[in-house]
C-alpha positions as CSV (number, residue, x, y, z in Angstrom):
1,M,-9.9,40.0,-26.2
2,N,-12.4,37.3,-25.7
3,I,-13.1,37.2,-29.5
4,K,-9.4,36.8,-30.2
5,F,-9.1,34.0,-27.6
6,G,-12.1,32.2,-29.1
7,R,-10.6,32.3,-32.5
8,C,-7.2,31.0,-31.3
9,L,-9.0,28.2,-29.4
10,R,-11.0,27.2,-32.5
11,V,-7.8,27.1,-34.6
12,A,-6.0,25.0,-31.9
13,V,-8.9,22.5,-31.8
14,L,-9.0,22.4,-35.6
15,A,-5.2,21.8,-35.7
16,A,-5.5,19.0,-33.1
17,A,-8.3,17.3,-35.0
18,V,-6.4,17.5,-38.3
19,S,-3.3,16.1,-36.6
20,L,-5.3,13.3,-35.0
21,I,-6.9,12.3,-38.3
22,S,-3.6,12.4,-40.2
23,G,-1.9,10.2,-37.5
24,S,-4.8,7.7,-37.7
25,V,-4.5,7.5,-41.5
26,A,-0.7,6.9,-41.2
27,W,-1.3,4.2,-38.5
28,G,-3.9,2.6,-40.7
29,Q,-1.4,2.5,-43.6
30,Q,1.2,0.8,-41.4
31,W,-1.3,-2.0,-40.7
32,A,-2.2,-2.2,-44.4
33,Q,1.4,-3.3,-45.0
34,Y,0.8,-6.3,-42.8
35,D,-2.3,-7.1,-44.8
36,D,-0.2,-6.9,-48.0
37,D,2.3,-9.3,-46.4
38,D,-0.6,-11.7,-45.6
39,H,-1.8,-11.3,-49.2
40,Y,1.7,-12.2,-50.3
41,R,1.5,-15.4,-48.3
42,H,-1.7,-16.2,-50.1
43,D,0.1,-15.7,-53.4
44,E,2.9,-17.9,-52.0
45,A,0.3,-20.7,-51.4
46,R,-1.0,-20.3,-55.0
47,E,2.5,-20.3,-56.5
48,Q,3.7,-23.3,-54.4
49,G,0.5,-25.2,-55.1
50,Y,0.6,-24.6,-58.9
51,H,4.2,-25.6,-59.3
52,R,3.9,-28.7,-57.2
53,G,0.7,-29.7,-59.0
54,Q,2.3,-29.1,-62.4
55,D,5.2,-31.3,-61.6
56,D,3.0,-34.1,-60.2
57,G,0.7,-33.8,-63.2
58,Q,3.5,-34.0,-65.7
59,R,4.8,-37.2,-64.1
60,A,1.3,-38.7,-64.0
61,G,0.7,-37.7,-67.6
62,Q,3.9,-39.2,-68.8
63,I,3.3,-42.5,-66.9
64,D,-0.3,-42.8,-68.3
65,A,0.8,-42.0,-71.9
66,E,3.7,-44.4,-71.9
67,R,1.6,-47.2,-70.5
68,G,-1.2,-46.6,-73.0
69,R,-3.7,-45.6,-70.3
70,R,-6.6,-43.4,-71.2
71,F,-6.5,-39.6,-70.5
72,N,-7.6,-39.0,-66.9
73,F,-6.0,-36.4,-64.7
74,K,-8.7,-36.6,-61.9
75,N,-7.1,-39.1,-59.6
76,D,-6.2,-39.4,-55.9
77,D,-3.2,-37.0,-56.2
78,W,-5.4,-34.4,-57.9
79,E,-8.0,-34.8,-55.2
80,D,-5.6,-34.7,-52.3
81,S,-3.5,-31.8,-53.5
82,R,-0.4,-33.2,-51.9
83,G,2.5,-31.1,-50.5
84,Y,0.7,-28.4,-48.5
85,E,2.7,-26.9,-45.6
86,H,1.3,-24.5,-43.1
87,W,3.9,-21.8,-43.8
88,M,2.5,-21.5,-47.3
89,G,-0.6,-19.7,-46.2
90,N,-4.2,-20.4,-47.2
91,K,-4.8,-24.1,-47.8
92,G,-7.8,-23.4,-50.1
93,H,-5.7,-21.3,-52.4
94,Y,-3.0,-24.0,-52.4
95,K,-5.5,-26.7,-53.2
96,Q,-7.1,-24.8,-56.1
97,A,-3.7,-23.8,-57.6
98,Y,-2.4,-27.4,-57.2
99,R,-5.4,-28.7,-59.1
100,E,-5.0,-26.1,-61.9
101,G,-1.2,-26.9,-62.2
102,Y,-1.8,-30.6,-62.1
103,E,-4.3,-30.5,-64.9
104,H,-2.1,-28.2,-67.0
105,G,1.0,-30.4,-66.5
106,Y,-1.0,-33.6,-67.2
107,R,-2.7,-32.3,-70.3
108,R,0.5,-30.8,-71.7
109,T,2.6,-33.9,-71.1
110,Y,0.0,-36.5,-72.0
111,S,-0.8,-34.8,-75.3
112,S,2.9,-34.8,-76.2
113,Y,2.8,-38.6,-76.7
114,D,1.3,-40.5,-79.6
115,R,-1.0,-43.5,-79.2
116,R,1.9,-45.9,-79.0
117,G,3.4,-44.2,-76.0
118,H,6.2,-42.3,-77.8
119,R,6.8,-38.6,-77.4
120,D,6.0,-36.7,-80.6
121,D,9.5,-35.2,-80.7
122,D,11.1,-38.7,-80.4
123,R,9.7,-39.7,-83.8
124,R,12.2,-37.4,-85.6
125,D,15.1,-39.4,-84.1
126,R,14.0,-42.7,-85.7
127,D,14.9,-43.7,-89.2
128,D,11.4,-44.6,-90.3
129,W,9.9,-41.2,-89.4
130,R,8.8,-39.2,-92.5
């Protein structure tokens, strides 16, 4: 009978260990969801930063092109990465994305103007365009 009791005890200990390990893994997965939410906020910072930067860059590119200024997207707005709010998440991610968006918006808009400050697509509306 002692042998039978020893086997039952080992099975019970093994079952308890497996149960404990499984529960720990499930608990760890629950906390991993919070990490994913935090990661989402980091993506939110990048998304918000990129869009804000792109809008600001487009405006700056348009102004520079219309006024005949030379191409230069690295200005105070680009340096400061305006518009960050704490709820967006990581400020570094926001700043990096803002600068990328600003440069993209500036380049795209500035290059859509000719040397005289006219949009390339505006030339088709004039009578002298050929």
